[in-house]
C-alpha positions, -999 to +999 in steps of 0.1 A: -197+179-146-172+205-161-156+192-192-118+200-187-103+224-214-081+215-240-050+232-217-061+211-188-061+181-208-023+189-220-018+198-182-029+163-171-011+144-199+022+161-192+020+152-155+012+116-166+042+112-189+063+125-164+050+103-136+054+075-162+091+080-171+101+086-133+085+054-124+102+037-150+136+055-141+130+046-104+121+009-111+153+002-135+178+024-121+167+036-084+156+069-069+194+078-062+203+072-101+172+092-112+182+123-131+154+148-135+172+155-168+167+117-174+128+120-169+120+148-189+140+136-220+125+103-216+093+120-213+101+143-241+090+172-221+111+201-208+129+208-178+105+239-171+075+219-178+088+194-148+093+220-122+056+235-132+041+203-120+065+192-094+092+214-069+115+182-068+122+146-075+115+137-042+076+151-048+069+127-080+084+096-056+057+108-031+031+106-057+038+075-073+044+059-035+012+075-027-009+058-053+000+025-042-010+033-006-042+042-021-046+009-039-042-007-008-068+012+012-092+006-017-084-034-015-094-030+025-124-010+017-132-039-009-122-063+017-148-044+040-178-048+013-170-085+009-174-093+048-206-072+049-219-092+022-208-127+034-221-120+067-209-133+102-180-159+106-161-150+071-145-120+080-112-131+094-106-151+062-111-126+040-092-101+062-061-125+063-067-129+023-062-091+017-033-087+037-017-117+016-027-104-015-011-067-005+021-084+006+022-108-027+024-078-048+060-071-039+063-107-056+043-104-086+046-066-096+080-050-099+071-014-098+049-020-063+081-041-051+106-012-058+085+016-048+079-003-012+115-013-009+131+023-018+102+044+001+118+042+039+152+055+027+138+081+002+114+095+022+126+090+058+109+071+086+088+098+097+074+109+063+071+072+054+048+065+084+029+096+080+021+089+043+009+052+056-010+071+084-027+093+062-038+072+035-043+036+050-050+036+084-085+048+082-090+019+059-075-004+083-090+009+112-126+005+090-118-033+088-111-040+125-144-022+133-166-043+107-148-076+122-153-063+158-192-054+148-197-092+135-179-105+171-150-120+149-127-099+174-117-106+210-141-078+231-109-064+248-090-055+213-082-019+212-092-008+178-071+023+174-039+008+190-047-024+171-048-005+136-020+009+140+003-021+151-016-040+117-008-014+095+029-013+105+029-052+104+015-053+070+040-026+059+068-039+072+059-072+054+061-056+022+097-039+028+107-073+041+100-095+013+105-067-013+141-067+000+148-106+002+168-125-019+139-151-018+108-128-018+087-160-023+101-176+009+097-145+025+062-142+014+052-177+029+072-167+063+051-135+064+022-153+058+023-175+089+033-144+111+001-124+097-021-154+101-008-156+136-013-121+141-053-123+136-052-155+150-043-135+181-074-113+178-098-139+171-123-147+201-113-187+212-150-197+199-138-186+163-105-199+165-118-234+172-142-229+144-113-223+122-091-252+135-120-275+125 
């Protein structure tokens, strides 16, 4: 493994400081009210240095939002590992818990909540959905493939379409919770909806087992 040079370490530290300062401002004041000058002043870094790392303010937001999506993908992949370790009969429950935990971050994590709330407007629908598909969809598809391999999905479930729809449900739940006057109530209602979504994918024999 190559040891980074002092220059590379300084560049990485500068980039991290800019991201941290921008994140604090996006969360505290909103994207529209955040000026690049404010970010650079908080980070104690020149405006010229900002533009050496980022072409514009939106690119900073994309990086912060993308990191949250990567965290979601990693949590889904951890769930796949847990399902494989637990064996048949546990997948649907573990998948539902993963979905709930991700949605719950819009209640417990103010940074997550604000980035999720602002992302559709800041990025526009097309870019917002494209990032979801690029960074999270493969993990969702992998989760469904694992459930299917254990017989925990109905045999007629189309994996590609279902993965896309499930991802949209998860993202919509996060946005709904983040914008709600009562986020905890919205989380509880979203959890019911997500449970019903998963129940509809489960074979009848599995549904009766969960009901007992």
